[in-house]
DOMAR-951459 format. One line per 10 residues: their letters; for each residue y, z, x of C-alpha. Coordinates in steps of 0.5 Angstrom, whole numbers. Example, Ala and Ser with C-alpha at 12.3 -4.5 7.8 and 13.67 -1.06 7.14 Angstrom:
BEGIN
AS	-9/16/25 | -2/14/27
This chain:
BEGIN
MDQEPITTEK	128/224/135 | 133/227/131 | 140/228/135 | 146/231/133 | 152/227/134 | 157/229/141 | 164/233/137 | 168/235/142 | 174/240/141 | 179/234/139
DEKENQEISD	175/232/133 | 173/239/131 | 180/239/130 | 181/234/126 | 176/236/122 | 180/243/121 | 186/239/119 | 184/234/115 | 181/240/111 | 188/246/111
ASKVCGISIR	192/238/109 | 186/237/104 | 189/244/100 | 194/247/93 | 196/254/95 | 191/256/100 | 185/253/95 | 181/247/95 | 184/241/90 | 176/241/89
GFITLIIVIT	177/249/87 | 185/249/85 | 183/242/79 | 177/247/77 | 181/253/76 | 186/250/71 | 182/247/67 | 177/253/67 | 185/257/65 | 187/250/60
VCTMSLIKIE	179/252/56 | 181/261/56 | 188/259/54 | 186/255/47 | 181/260/46 | 186/265/46 | 191/262/42 | 186/260/36 | 185/253/38 | 180/249/36
VKEPMYTLVG	176/247/43 | 172/240/42 | 165/239/45 | 168/234/50 | 171/239/54 | 166/244/54 | 163/238/57 | 169/237/62 | 168/246/63 | 161/246/66
LTIGYYFGHS	161/238/70 | 168/241/73 | 163/249/76 | 158/245/77 | 160/240/81 | 166/244/85 | 158/250/86 | 154/244/89 | 159/242/92 | 160/248/97
VHEKKK	153/250/98 | 152/243/101 | 158/244/106 | 155/250/108 | 148/246/110 | 151/243/114
């Protein structure tokens, strides 16, 4: 038997407060870090600074983590 845990309004309010606390400028920390890394690589390309392979890998990993985590949260 699968039983869903009983949550109260107090539990939901505490969870929302925790979620709200982990935001910067209205964006989740995860999203903020992803934006910073992507903007950095784009800026480096625009001002003709060579972007090495590890930086592209980092961008791919952070974008994958961001969207993978977003899909996982929606399924709950």
